[in-house]
C-alpha positions as CSV (number, residue, x, y, z in Angstrom):
1,M,4.9,1.5,25.7
2,A,4.5,0.9,29.6
3,C,6.9,-0.8,31.5
4,P,5.7,-4.5,32.0
5,A,7.3,-4.1,35.7
6,A,5.1,-1.9,36.6
7,G,2.0,-3.7,35.9
8,C,0.3,-1.7,33.5
9,P,-0.8,-2.4,29.7
10,C,2.0,-3.1,27.9
11,N,2.1,-2.9,23.9
12,F,4.4,-2.6,20.9
13,E,3.3,-2.5,17.4
14,V,5.1,-4.9,14.5
15,H,5.5,-4.7,10.9
16,G,7.9,-7.0,10.2
17,R,10.0,-9.5,11.6
18,P,12.5,-8.5,14.4
19,V,15.6,-6.7,13.4
20,S,18.0,-8.0,16.0
21,R,18.1,-10.2,18.8
22,L,17.3,-7.5,21.4
23,E,14.1,-6.7,19.7
24,L,12.9,-10.2,20.2
25,R,13.4,-10.2,23.4
26,L,11.6,-7.2,23.8
27,L,8.8,-8.4,21.9
28,R,8.9,-11.7,23.9
29,S,9.1,-9.9,27.3
30,V,5.8,-7.9,25.9
31,A,3.6,-11.2,25.1
32,A,4.8,-13.0,28.0
33,H,3.5,-10.2,30.5
34,A,-0.1,-10.5,32.0
35,H,-0.9,-7.4,30.6
36,G,1.4,-7.8,27.6
37,Q,-0.3,-7.6,23.8
38,L,1.1,-6.8,20.2
39,V,-0.3,-5.2,17.5
40,A,0.5,-6.6,14.2
41,I,-0.9,-5.3,11.1
42,S,-1.9,-8.5,9.4
43,A,-3.3,-12.2,10.7
44,E,-0.7,-13.5,8.7
45,L,2.2,-11.3,10.4
46,A,0.7,-12.7,13.3
47,A,1.4,-16.4,12.1
48,V,4.5,-15.6,11.4
49,Y,5.6,-14.7,15.0
50,G,3.9,-18.1,15.9
51,R,5.9,-20.3,13.5
52,E,9.1,-18.7,13.9
53,Y,9.4,-16.8,17.0
54,G,6.5,-18.9,19.3
55,I,4.9,-16.3,20.0
56,P,1.5,-17.1,20.0
57,A,-1.5,-16.0,17.8
58,Q,-3.8,-14.7,21.3
59,R,-0.9,-12.4,22.7
60,F,-1.7,-10.4,19.0
61,I,-4.5,-7.8,18.2
62,I,-4.9,-7.3,14.6
63,A,-4.7,-4.0,12.7
64,A,-4.5,-3.1,9.3
65,D,-2.9,0.2,8.5
66,A,-5.5,2.8,7.5
67,V,-5.6,6.2,5.6
68,S,-6.6,9.6,6.9
69,L,-9.7,10.6,5.1
70,A,-9.5,14.2,5.4
71,R,-6.3,14.1,3.2
72,F,-8.9,13.1,0.8
73,T,-11.7,15.3,1.7
74,P,-13.2,17.1,-0.1
75,Q,-12.3,15.1,-3.3
76,L,-10.7,17.0,-6.2
77,Q,-12.0,17.1,-9.7
78,R,-9.6,15.8,-12.2
79,A,-8.4,18.8,-13.7
80,E,-8.1,20.6,-10.2
81,A,-5.6,17.5,-9.3
82,C,-3.8,17.9,-12.3
83,S,-3.4,21.8,-11.9
84,A,-1.8,21.1,-8.4
85,C,0.5,18.5,-9.7
86,G,1.6,20.6,-13.0
87,L,0.1,17.8,-15.2
88,A,-2.0,18.5,-18.2
89,P,-5.4,18.2,-17.3
90,D,-6.3,17.2,-21.3
91,A,-3.9,14.4,-21.2
92,R,-4.4,10.8,-19.4
93,Y,-2.4,9.5,-16.9
94,A,-1.6,6.4,-15.5
95,V,0.0,6.8,-11.6
96,Y,1.7,4.9,-9.3
97,T,3.4,6.1,-6.0
98,G,6.3,4.5,-3.8
99,G,9.5,2.9,-3.8
100,L,11.6,2.8,-6.4
101,Y,13.3,-0.9,-6.1
102,P,13.0,-4.2,-6.9
103,G,9.7,-6.5,-5.6
104,R,7.7,-3.2,-6.7
105,G,6.7,-4.7,-10.3
106,L,8.4,-1.8,-11.7
107,E,10.0,-3.8,-14.7
108,A,6.6,-5.3,-15.4
109,L,4.8,-2.0,-15.4
110,F,7.2,0.0,-17.6
111,A,6.6,-3.2,-20.7
112,A,2.9,-3.0,-19.7
113,M,2.8,0.7,-20.3
114,R,4.3,0.4,-24.0
115,S,0.8,0.7,-25.6
116,Q,-1.3,2.3,-23.4
117,S,-3.2,5.4,-23.9
118,A,-2.0,7.0,-20.6
119,Q,1.2,8.7,-19.6
120,L,3.2,6.4,-17.0
121,V,3.7,9.1,-13.8
122,V,6.3,7.7,-11.4
123,V,5.5,9.6,-7.6
124,G,8.6,9.0,-5.1
125,G,11.8,7.6,-5.1
126,G,15.4,8.2,-3.3
127,A,18.1,10.2,-4.3
128,P,18.1,11.7,-7.4
129,A,20.7,8.9,-9.0
130,A,18.1,6.4,-7.9
131,V,15.1,8.2,-9.8
132,Q,17.7,8.8,-13.0
133,H,18.6,4.8,-12.8
134,W,14.9,4.2,-13.0
135,R,14.0,6.4,-15.8
136,S,16.8,4.8,-17.9
137,I,15.1,1.2,-17.7
138,A,11.6,3.2,-18.0
139,S,13.5,4.3,-21.3
140,A,14.9,1.3,-22.2
141,A,11.9,-0.7,-22.0
142,G,10.0,1.6,-24.3
143,V,8.4,3.9,-22.3
144,P,10.9,7.3,-22.9
145,D,8.0,9.8,-21.8
146,A,7.7,8.6,-18.8
147,I,7.1,11.3,-15.9
148,F,9.1,10.4,-13.0
149,T,8.4,13.0,-10.3
150,G,11.0,12.0,-7.6
151,Y,10.5,12.7,-4.2
152,Q,7.2,14.3,-3.2
153,P,6.0,15.7,0.4
154,P,3.1,13.9,1.7
155,A,1.0,16.6,1.3
156,Q,1.1,16.4,-2.5
157,I,0.4,13.1,-2.8
158,P,-3.3,12.8,-3.1
159,N,-3.0,15.6,-5.7
160,Y,-1.3,13.0,-7.8
161,L,-3.6,10.1,-7.0
162,Q,-6.5,12.4,-8.0
163,A,-5.0,13.3,-11.0
164,A,-4.9,9.8,-12.2
165,D,-7.3,8.0,-14.6
166,V,-6.0,4.9,-13.5
167,L,-3.7,3.8,-9.7
168,L,-1.0,1.5,-10.3
169,M,-0.1,-1.3,-7.4
170,P,1.8,-4.0,-9.4
171,Y,3.8,-5.5,-6.6
172,G,6.4,-8.7,-7.5
173,A,5.8,-12.2,-6.5
174,R,8.2,-11.6,-4.3
175,T,7.7,-8.0,-2.3
176,L,11.3,-6.6,-0.7
177,T,11.3,-3.9,1.4
178,P,14.8,-1.9,0.5
179,S,16.7,-3.9,3.6
180,G,15.7,-6.7,1.6
181,E,12.9,-8.5,3.3
182,D,10.1,-10.1,1.6
183,T,7.2,-9.2,2.9
184,T,4.7,-10.5,0.7
185,A,2.5,-12.9,2.3
186,F,1.7,-10.2,5.4
187,M,2.5,-6.8,4.2
188,S,-0.2,-4.4,4.5
189,P,0.7,-1.2,2.1
190,L,-0.1,2.4,3.3
191,K,-0.4,3.1,-0.5
192,M,-3.5,1.0,-0.9
193,F,-6.0,2.6,1.3
194,E,-4.4,5.9,-0.2
195,Y,-5.4,4.6,-3.9
196,M,-8.8,3.4,-2.7
197,A,-9.4,7.0,-0.5
198,A,-8.6,8.9,-4.1
199,A,-11.8,7.2,-5.8
200,R,-9.4,6.3,-9.0
201,P,-10.2,2.9,-10.5
202,I,-7.0,0.4,-9.4
203,V,-4.8,-2.3,-11.0
204,A,-3.0,-4.2,-8.5
205,S,-1.3,-7.7,-8.2
206,D,-3.3,-10.9,-7.0
207,L,-1.4,-11.4,-3.7
208,P,-3.1,-12.7,-0.6
209,A,-2.1,-9.8,1.8
210,L,-3.9,-7.4,-1.1
211,R,-6.9,-9.6,-1.7
212,G,-8.4,-9.1,1.9
213,T,-9.0,-5.5,1.0
214,L,-9.1,-5.6,-3.1
215,Q,-11.5,-7.5,-4.5
216,H,-11.2,-8.4,-8.0
217,E,-14.0,-6.6,-10.3
218,R,-15.9,-5.2,-7.5
219,N,-13.2,-2.4,-5.6
220,A,-10.1,-3.3,-8.0
221,L,-8.7,-5.3,-11.3
222,L,-6.1,-7.7,-9.6
223,V,-4.1,-9.6,-12.1
224,A,-1.2,-12.0,-11.8
225,P,1.9,-10.8,-10.2
226,D,5.5,-10.0,-12.8
227,E,3.2,-11.0,-16.0
228,V,3.1,-8.2,-18.4
229,A,0.2,-8.9,-20.7
230,P,-2.5,-9.3,-18.0
231,L,-1.5,-6.2,-16.1
232,A,-1.5,-4.3,-19.6
233,A,-5.1,-5.8,-20.5
234,A,-6.1,-4.3,-17.3
235,I,-4.6,-1.1,-17.4
236,A,-6.2,-0.9,-21.2
237,R,-9.6,-2.2,-19.7
238,A,-9.1,0.5,-17.1
239,L,-8.8,3.5,-19.4
240,A,-11.1,2.1,-21.9
241,D,-14.3,1.6,-20.1
242,S,-15.1,4.3,-18.1
243,G,-18.6,3.0,-16.6
244,L,-16.0,0.1,-15.0
245,A,-13.5,2.8,-13.8
246,A,-16.2,4.9,-12.3
247,R,-17.6,1.6,-10.3
248,L,-14.5,0.4,-9.3
249,A,-13.3,3.8,-8.2
250,A,-16.7,4.4,-5.8
251,A,-16.7,0.9,-4.4
252,A,-12.7,1.1,-3.2
253,R,-13.8,4.8,-1.9
254,A,-16.7,3.7,0.3
255,D,-14.9,0.5,1.4
256,V,-12.0,2.2,2.5
257,A,-14.4,5.0,4.8
258,Q,-14.5,2.0,7.2
259,L,-10.6,1.7,7.1
260,S,-9.3,5.7,8.6
261,W,-6.7,6.0,11.5
262,E,-9.5,6.5,13.8
263,A,-11.0,3.1,13.2
264,R,-8.0,1.9,13.7
265,A,-7.0,3.0,16.9
266,R,-10.6,1.8,18.1
267,T,-9.6,-1.5,17.0
268,V,-6.7,-1.4,19.0
269,L,-8.2,0.6,21.7
270,A,-11.1,-2.3,22.2
271,G,-8.0,-5.3,21.9
272,V,-5.9,-3.6,24.9
273,E,-9.3,-3.2,26.7
274,Y,-10.1,-6.8,25.8
275,G,-6.3,-8.1,26.7
276,V,-6.4,-6.5,30.1
277,Q,-9.7,-7.8,31.4
278,S,-8.9,-11.3,30.4
Protein backbone atom coordinates (compact mmCIF):
# COMPACT_ATOMS: atom_id res chain seq x y z
CA MET A 1 0.00 0.00 0.00
CA ALA A 2 1.38 3.42 -0.95
CA CYS A 3 1.69 6.14 1.65
CA PRO A 4 -1.31 8.54 1.54
CA ALA A 5 1.00 11.48 2.18
CA ALA A 6 2.86 10.76 -1.05
CA GLY A 7 -0.16 11.60 -3.20
CA CYS A 8 -0.12 8.14 -4.74
CA PRO A 9 -2.99 5.66 -5.10
CA CYS A 10 -3.66 4.07 -1.74
CA ASN A 11 -5.61 0.82 -1.49
CA PHE A 12 -6.30 -1.71 1.25
CA GLU A 13 -8.25 -4.98 1.13
CA VAL A 14 -10.65 -6.06 3.87
CA HIS A 15 -12.12 -9.52 4.53
CA GLY A 16 -13.94 -8.70 7.75
CA ARG A 17 -14.43 -6.03 10.37
CA PRO A 18 -11.34 -4.19 11.66
CA VAL A 19 -9.69 -6.06 14.50
CA SER A 20 -8.41 -2.99 16.35
CA ARG A 21 -8.89 0.75 16.68
CA LEU A 22 -5.57 1.25 14.95
CA GLU A 23 -6.74 -0.73 11.93
CA LEU A 24 -10.01 1.21 11.82
CA ARG A 25 -8.10 4.52 11.86
CA LEU A 26 -5.93 3.26 9.02
CA LEU A 27 -8.95 2.22 6.95
CA ARG A 28 -10.70 5.53 7.52
CA SER A 29 -7.52 7.32 6.49
CA VAL A 30 -7.36 5.34 3.26
CA ALA A 31 -11.04 5.97 2.51
CA ALA A 32 -10.67 9.71 3.17
CA HIS A 33 -7.62 10.05 0.93
CA ALA A 34 -8.19 11.64 -2.49
CA HIS A 35 -6.75 8.58 -4.22
CA GLY A 36 -7.70 5.99 -1.61
CA GLN A 37 -10.03 3.05 -2.01
CA LEU A 38 -10.82 -0.08 -0.05
CA VAL A 39 -11.31 -3.50 -1.63
CA ALA A 40 -14.08 -5.63 -0.06
CA ILE A 41 -14.79 -9.28 -0.77
CA SER A 42 -18.54 -8.59 -1.05
CA ALA A 43 -21.00 -5.73 -1.36
CA GLU A 44 -22.46 -6.91 1.92
CA LEU A 45 -19.13 -6.33 3.68
CA ALA A 46 -18.90 -2.85 2.18
CA ALA A 47 -22.39 -2.21 3.56
CA VAL A 48 -21.22 -3.29 7.02
CA TYR A 49 -18.48 -0.67 6.86
CA GLY A 50 -21.05 1.93 5.89
CA ARG A 51 -23.48 1.08 8.70
CA GLU A 52 -20.97 0.46 11.47
CA TYR A 53 -18.02 2.69 10.63
CA GLY A 54 -19.38 5.42 8.36
CA ILE A 55 -17.23 4.56 5.35
CA PRO A 56 -19.37 5.16 2.23
CA ALA A 57 -19.92 2.50 -0.40
CA GLN A 58 -18.31 4.58 -3.16
CA ARG A 59 -14.95 4.19 -1.43
CA PHE A 60 -15.03 0.43 -2.09
CA ILE A 61 -14.07 -1.79 -4.98
CA ILE A 62 -16.05 -5.05 -4.73
CA ALA A 63 -14.01 -8.13 -5.63
CA ALA A 64 -15.07 -11.56 -4.40
CA ASP A 65 -12.48 -14.23 -3.73
CA ALA A 66 -11.50 -16.44 -6.64
CA VAL A 67 -9.58 -19.56 -7.67
CA SER A 68 -6.41 -20.59 -9.45
CA LEU A 69 -7.79 -22.60 -12.35
CA ALA A 70 -4.30 -23.88 -13.13
CA ARG A 71 -4.51 -26.01 -9.97
CA PHE A 72 -7.48 -27.85 -11.50
CA THR A 73 -6.17 -28.05 -15.07
CA PRO A 74 -6.01 -30.58 -16.54
CA GLN A 75 -8.93 -32.06 -14.65
CA LEU A 76 -8.27 -35.44 -13.08
CA GLN A 77 -10.40 -38.47 -13.61
CA ARG A 78 -11.94 -39.57 -10.33
CA ALA A 79 -9.91 -42.81 -10.14
CA GLU A 80 -6.68 -40.89 -10.71
CA ALA A 81 -7.59 -38.40 -7.96
CA CYS A 82 -8.46 -41.22 -5.55
CA SER A 83 -5.10 -42.83 -6.18
CA ALA A 84 -3.33 -39.53 -5.43
CA CYS A 85 -5.14 -39.38 -2.08
CA GLY A 86 -4.76 -43.01 -1.10
CA LEU A 87 -8.51 -43.61 -1.44
CA ALA A 88 -10.08 -46.69 -2.98
CA PRO A 89 -11.37 -45.80 -6.47
CA ASP A 90 -14.21 -48.31 -6.24
CA ALA A 91 -15.71 -46.62 -3.14
CA ARG A 92 -17.89 -43.51 -3.09
CA TYR A 93 -16.93 -40.37 -1.19
CA ALA A 94 -18.66 -37.28 0.12
CA VAL A 95 -15.91 -34.73 0.76
CA TYR A 96 -15.78 -31.75 3.11
CA THR A 97 -12.72 -29.50 3.23
CA GLY A 98 -11.99 -26.65 5.59
CA GLY A 99 -11.96 -25.68 9.22
CA LEU A 100 -13.15 -27.87 12.06
CA TYR A 101 -14.93 -25.55 14.46
CA PRO A 102 -18.46 -24.37 15.30
CA GLY A 103 -20.42 -22.61 12.57
CA ARG A 104 -19.27 -24.93 9.81
CA GLY A 105 -22.36 -27.13 10.02
CA LEU A 106 -20.38 -30.22 10.94
CA GLU A 107 -22.87 -31.53 13.48
CA ALA A 108 -25.69 -31.41 10.91
CA LEU A 109 -23.40 -32.95 8.31
CA PHE A 110 -22.50 -35.89 10.53
CA ALA A 111 -26.17 -36.57 11.22
CA ALA A 112 -27.01 -36.28 7.51
CA MET A 113 -24.31 -38.78 6.55
CA ARG A 114 -25.68 -41.63 8.68
CA SER A 115 -27.79 -43.09 5.89
CA GLN A 116 -25.71 -42.24 2.82
CA SER A 117 -24.19 -44.58 0.25
CA ALA A 118 -20.89 -42.68 0.32
CA GLN A 119 -18.15 -42.49 2.94
CA LEU A 120 -17.53 -39.10 4.50
CA VAL A 121 -14.03 -37.65 4.03
CA VAL A 122 -13.17 -34.62 6.18
CA VAL A 123 -10.08 -32.80 4.91
CA GLY A 124 -8.48 -30.20 7.15
CA GLY A 125 -8.19 -29.26 10.77
CA GLY A 126 -5.57 -28.00 13.13
CA ALA A 127 -3.86 -29.81 15.97
CA PRO A 128 -4.23 -33.62 16.10
CA ALA A 129 -6.20 -33.31 19.34
CA ALA A 130 -8.76 -31.05 17.63
CA VAL A 131 -9.11 -33.48 14.73
CA GLN A 132 -9.61 -36.33 17.18
CA HIS A 133 -12.26 -34.29 18.97
CA TRP A 134 -14.32 -33.95 15.80
CA ARG A 135 -13.70 -37.59 14.88
CA SER A 136 -15.26 -38.52 18.22
CA ILE A 137 -18.26 -36.29 17.51
CA ALA A 138 -18.75 -37.94 14.12
CA SER A 139 -18.55 -41.40 15.65
CA ALA A 140 -21.06 -40.49 18.35
CA ALA A 141 -23.36 -39.13 15.63
CA GLY A 142 -23.37 -42.51 13.90
CA VAL A 143 -20.60 -42.03 11.33
CA PRO A 144 -17.72 -44.10 12.81
CA ASP A 145 -16.16 -44.80 9.41
CA ALA A 146 -15.65 -41.14 8.50
CA ILE A 147 -12.12 -40.48 7.24
CA PHE A 148 -10.41 -37.51 8.90
CA THR A 149 -7.23 -36.63 7.04
CA GLY A 150 -6.08 -33.75 9.26
CA TYR A 151 -4.19 -30.89 7.69
CA GLN A 152 -3.29 -31.35 4.03
CA PRO A 153 -0.95 -29.14 2.00
CA PRO A 154 -2.69 -26.86 -0.52
CA ALA A 155 -1.26 -28.84 -3.44
CA GLN A 156 -3.16 -31.93 -2.28
CA ILE A 157 -6.58 -30.29 -1.93
CA PRO A 158 -7.51 -30.49 -5.65
CA ASN A 159 -6.88 -34.24 -5.53
CA TYR A 160 -9.33 -34.72 -2.66
CA LEU A 161 -11.93 -32.52 -4.32
CA GLN A 162 -11.70 -34.41 -7.60
CA ALA A 163 -11.87 -37.75 -5.78
CA ALA A 164 -15.33 -36.82 -4.52
CA ASP A 165 -18.71 -37.98 -5.71
CA VAL A 166 -20.23 -34.96 -3.97
CA LEU A 167 -18.69 -31.90 -2.30
CA LEU A 168 -20.16 -30.57 0.93
CA MET A 169 -20.36 -27.00 2.20
CA PRO A 170 -22.95 -27.10 5.04
CA TYR A 171 -22.30 -23.71 6.66
CA GLY A 172 -24.44 -22.97 9.70
CA ALA A 173 -26.88 -20.09 9.95
CA ARG A 174 -24.19 -18.37 12.02
CA THR A 175 -20.86 -18.88 10.29
CA LEU A 176 -18.05 -18.11 12.68
CA THR A 177 -14.33 -17.65 12.13
CA PRO A 178 -11.84 -19.24 14.57
CA SER A 179 -11.75 -15.87 16.36
CA GLY A 180 -15.53 -15.92 16.78
CA GLU A 181 -16.50 -13.28 14.20
CA ASP A 182 -19.86 -13.94 12.52
CA THR A 183 -19.21 -13.64 8.77
CA THR A 184 -22.48 -15.16 7.56
CA ALA A 185 -23.72 -12.01 5.84
CA PHE A 186 -20.58 -11.08 3.91
CA MET A 187 -18.24 -14.06 3.51
CA SER A 188 -16.73 -15.13 0.19
CA PRO A 189 -15.35 -18.63 0.89
CA LEU A 190 -12.27 -19.66 -1.03
CA LYS A 191 -13.37 -23.28 -0.94
CA MET A 192 -16.59 -22.47 -2.79
CA PHE A 193 -14.58 -21.47 -5.85
CA GLU A 194 -12.30 -24.48 -5.49
CA TYR A 195 -15.32 -26.78 -5.27
CA MET A 196 -16.67 -25.26 -8.48
CA ALA A 197 -13.31 -25.65 -10.25
CA ALA A 198 -13.16 -29.33 -9.24
CA ALA A 199 -16.23 -30.04 -11.41
CA ARG A 200 -18.04 -32.19 -8.87
CA PRO A 201 -21.64 -31.70 -7.67
CA ILE A 202 -21.93 -29.34 -4.70
CA VAL A 203 -24.38 -29.42 -1.81
CA ALA A 204 -24.25 -26.18 0.18
CA SER A 205 -26.23 -24.14 2.67
CA ASP A 206 -28.65 -21.63 1.20
CA LEU A 207 -27.15 -18.41 2.54
CA PRO A 208 -27.35 -14.97 0.91
CA ALA A 209 -23.57 -14.66 0.76
CA LEU A 210 -23.36 -17.87 -1.30
CA ARG A 211 -26.50 -17.42 -3.36
CA GLY A 212 -24.93 -14.84 -5.65
CA THR A 213 -22.48 -17.46 -6.93
CA LEU A 214 -24.27 -20.77 -6.31
CA GLN A 215 -27.74 -21.17 -7.81
CA HIS A 216 -30.05 -23.95 -6.69
CA GLU A 217 -30.61 -26.66 -9.29
CA ARG A 218 -28.30 -24.93 -11.77
CA ASN A 219 -24.76 -25.27 -10.41
CA ALA A 220 -25.42 -26.64 -6.91
CA LEU A 221 -28.07 -27.97 -4.56
CA LEU A 222 -28.83 -25.45 -1.80
CA VAL A 223 -30.49 -26.42 1.48
CA ALA A 224 -31.56 -24.64 4.64
CA PRO A 225 -28.64 -24.33 7.07
CA ASP A 226 -28.52 -26.47 10.22
CA GLU A 227 -31.37 -28.74 9.08
CA VAL A 228 -30.43 -32.41 8.83
CA ALA A 229 -33.29 -33.83 6.72
CA PRO A 230 -32.93 -31.44 3.73
CA LEU A 231 -29.17 -31.82 3.80
CA ALA A 232 -29.40 -35.61 3.86
CA ALA A 233 -31.93 -35.59 1.01
CA ALA A 234 -29.77 -33.34 -1.17
CA ILE A 235 -26.66 -35.46 -0.60
CA ALA A 236 -28.59 -38.64 -1.42
CA ARG A 237 -30.00 -37.03 -4.56
CA ALA A 238 -26.58 -35.93 -5.81
CA LEU A 239 -25.23 -39.44 -5.23
CA ALA A 240 -28.16 -41.25 -6.84
CA ASP A 241 -28.78 -39.09 -9.94
CA SER A 242 -25.70 -39.21 -12.15
CA GLY A 243 -27.31 -36.98 -14.77
CA LEU A 244 -28.05 -34.28 -12.21
CA ALA A 245 -24.56 -34.59 -10.73
CA ALA A 246 -22.92 -34.19 -14.13
CA ARG A 247 -25.08 -31.19 -15.03
CA LEU A 248 -24.42 -29.38 -11.75
CA ALA A 249 -20.70 -30.08 -11.96
CA ALA A 250 -20.38 -28.86 -15.54
CA ALA A 251 -22.29 -25.65 -14.79
CA ALA A 252 -20.17 -24.93 -11.74
CA ARG A 253 -16.94 -25.41 -13.70
CA ALA A 254 -18.20 -23.18 -16.53
CA ASP A 255 -19.23 -20.45 -14.09
CA VAL A 256 -15.97 -20.43 -12.15
CA ALA A 257 -13.98 -19.99 -15.37
CA GLN A 258 -14.92 -16.30 -15.07
CA LEU A 259 -13.83 -16.16 -11.41
CA SER A 260 -10.07 -16.61 -11.59
CA TRP A 261 -7.55 -14.61 -9.60
CA GLU A 262 -6.47 -13.01 -12.87
CA ALA A 263 -10.00 -11.79 -13.54
CA ARG A 264 -10.23 -10.53 -9.96
CA ALA A 265 -7.00 -8.60 -10.36
CA ARG A 266 -8.37 -6.94 -13.49
CA THR A 267 -11.50 -5.91 -11.56
CA VAL A 268 -9.42 -4.38 -8.77
CA LEU A 269 -7.04 -2.59 -11.15
CA ALA A 270 -9.94 -1.20 -13.18
CA GLY A 271 -11.50 0.08 -9.98
CA VAL A 272 -8.24 1.67 -8.88
CA GLU A 273 -7.82 3.38 -12.25
CA TYR A 274 -11.39 4.68 -12.18
CA GLY A 275 -11.01 5.89 -8.62
CA VAL A 276 -7.77 7.72 -9.38
CA GLN A 277 -9.24 9.43 -12.43
CA SER A 278 -12.37 10.47 -10.55
